[in-house]
N, C-alpha and C positions, 0 to 999 in steps of 0.2 A: 496359717495354712487353712485352706478352705475344707469344707466337709468332703467335697468330691476328691480333693487331693489326699485327705486322710484315708479315704476308702481305697484309692489307688495305691498309696504307700503301704497300707496294711496288706493289700492283696499281693504286693511285690515282696513283702517281708515274710509272709506266711500264707502260702497258697491254700493250705488245708483249711485254715480258719477264715479265710477271706470270704465275705458275703458275695453272692453272685450279683453282678451288675444288671440292671434292667436293660432290655434291648433298646436300641436307639429308635426314636419315633420314625415312622415312615416319611419319606420325603413328600412335601406338599404336592398335590396334583396340579398340573397346569390348568389355567382358567378354561381352556377348551374342553378338558375332561369334565370340569364342573358343569359346563353348558350341556354336555351330553347327559350327565346325570340329572340335571334339572329337566331336560326334555323328556327323559324317560319317565319321570314321575309327574310331569305336566305342571311344574311350578312356573306359571306364566309371569307372575309378578317378579320373581327373582331373575327370570330370563330377560325380561324387559329392562330391569335395573342393570344387569350385566352388560347388555348390548348398548345401553344408553351411556355407559361409563366412558366410551370413546377410547378405551385402552387398545393399543395396536395388537396386544396379545390375544384379544378376544376375536375369534374368527367364527362367524355364524355358519360357515361352510366347512368347518374342520371335520375330518373323517376319523372314525375309530378304526380298530383293527380289521373290521369287515367292510371298510370303506363307507360306512353309514354316516350321514350327517345328523346333527341334532334334529333337523326337520323330519328326517326319516323315522327317527325314534319316536318323536311326538305324534306323527301320523299313525305309526304302528300301534301306539297306545291309545289312540282315539282322543288325544288331548287337543281339542279344537282351539282353546284359548292360547295354548302354547304354540300351536301351529301359526296362529295369527301373529303372536308376538315375534316369532322368528322371521316370518315374512316381512313384517314391518322393520325388523332389524337388519334386513339385507340378505336373508337366506334364499338360496336358489331352489326352486321347486323342480328343476330338471337335472339335478346332480344325482346320478344313479350310483347305487352300491354295487357289490359283487353281483355278477350275472345280469347286470344292467337293470336291476330292480330300482325303480324310482320311488320317491315319497308317495306319489299317487298310487303306485302298485301296492305299497305297504298299507295304505289306508283302505284300499278296495279289498285286499285280502282279508281284512278283519271286519269289513262292513261298516266303516266309519264314514257315513255319507257327508256329514258336515265338514269333516277334514278334507274330503275329496272336493267339496264345493269351494272351500277356501283355496285349495291348491290350484284349482282350475281358474277361478275368477280373479283371485288376488295374486296368485303366483304364476299365472300363464303357463301352467303345466301342460305338457303335450298329451292330449286326450288319447291319441293313437300310438303313443310311444310303446315300444316292444321290449320285452325282456330277451335274454339270450335264447329262450325257448320259443320266442315269437308270440308271447302272450301280451295282450293289452290289458288296460285297467278293466275294460268291459268283460274280458275273459274271466278275470278274478271275481268280479262282482256277480257275474252270472253263475259261476261255479259255486259260489256261496248261496245262491238263490236269494240274493239281497235285492229286492225290488226297489227299495229306497235309493240305494247307491246307483243302481242301473238307471233310475230316472234322472239322477244328477248328471250322469255321463251322457245320456241321450239328449239332455237339454243343450248340450254343446253342438252347434251347427255342423262342426266338422267331424263329429263322431261317426266312425265307419264300422257298421255292424258286420260287414262282409269279410273283415280281416281274418285270416286263418293262421293258426299257430304252426309250429313245425310238424305237428302231427296231422295237419290238414283239417283242423276243427275250428269252426267259428264259435263265438261266445254262446250262441243259441244251442250249439251241439253239447255244451257242457252243463246245461241246466239240469238241476235235480228234478225228479218227477213231481215232487210236491209243489214246486214253484214254476213248472214249465208253462202252464196255461197262462198265468198272470204275466210273466215276463215276456213270453212269446207274443202276447197281445201288445205289450209296450213296444217291442221291437218292430212288429208289423206296422203299428201306427207311425213310428218314426220313419220307416222306409216309405210309407205312403206320403207322409208330409214332405219328405225329402224329394220324392218324385214330383209332387205338385210344385214345389219351389223350382225344380229344374225345368219343368214344362212352362212355368210362368216366365222364367228367365229366357227360355228359348223363344217364347212368343214375343216378348219385348224386343229381343234381338231382331226377329223377323220384321216386326213393325218398324223398327229403326232403319233397317235396310230398305224397306219399301219406301219410307219417307225420303230417304236420301236419293233413291232412284227417281222418285217423282220430282224432287227438286232439281236433279240433274237434267231430266227431260224438259221441264219448264224453262230452265236456263238455256238449253239448246234451242228450243222453239223461239224464245225471245231473240236469241242471236240471229237465227235464220230469218225471222220477221224483220229485224232491223236491216239486214242486208238487202232484202227485197224492197223495202221501203226506200232505201237509199238509191237504188237503181231507178225506181219509178219517179222519184222526185227530180231527177235530172232532166226529164223530158219537158215538164211544164216550165221549168226554169229557162230552157233553151228557147221554147216557144215564146215565152214572155220577152226574152231578149230580142228575138226577131221582130216582134211587134213594135218594140220600143225603137229599134233601128229604123224600121219602115216609117214610123211616125216622124222620126228626125229627118228622114229623106224628103218626105212630103213638105215638111216645113221649109226645107232648104230650097226646093223648086218654087214654091209659092213666093218666097222672098225674092228670088231672082226675077220672076215675072213682074212683081211690083216695082222693082228697080228699073226695068226696061220701060214700063209705062211712064214712070217719072221722067226718064231721060227724053222720051218722045215729046212729052208735054213741054218740057223746057225748050226743046228745039223749035217748036211751033211759036213759042213766045219770041 
């Protein structure tokens, strides 16, 4: 009889004297829960090993009770290496948690500029994606007065500084007073640069349209010139034909006169 069985038998024979049994160990956590835990602490090496295992049970986009992915937790914690490992392992940067908060929103709420850069450049995160309250990543970064993260967001060509949240406020409206002048200058420079690009694009479009119009006019003039040249060329051709026929007629008359002279000379003989 084993020791465990002895303990159980003793407990059955004498409940008063039986030693209390230790509680059973907790069930092992599924691998996806481990991935969330690793993302929370930023253990990028363990994350990379887990994702490289190829196990079908490992899902880089698994969600916890608040619909957060491991990538969202890594971004919230500012663990750039973990964010990179998750992106390489197939994590999506555009899977939002509750209230439509994306990993990019999480990063910008805490001012983690490097995480935001990785999510935008390597994860193709939507720079203008909105939460349920209509806030973009720029709203969060501006509200924090985080010029570094604002620069990262503004470096994306599609970043729209005019987006308003449900309260009708732009990112610039949320700037704290101590950061207002610096970040307002960054936003103004972005707007000016965007306007210049738009003007340059419009100018190129107008030049293209003018070039196409000139080409069409030149083609039309060539067609009209060809038609006029075709009509004029018929007259010299007809004139040349008449001259040629007249020449042939003269030759015929001369030939007849010569034949008559020959006949007369033969008769005299």
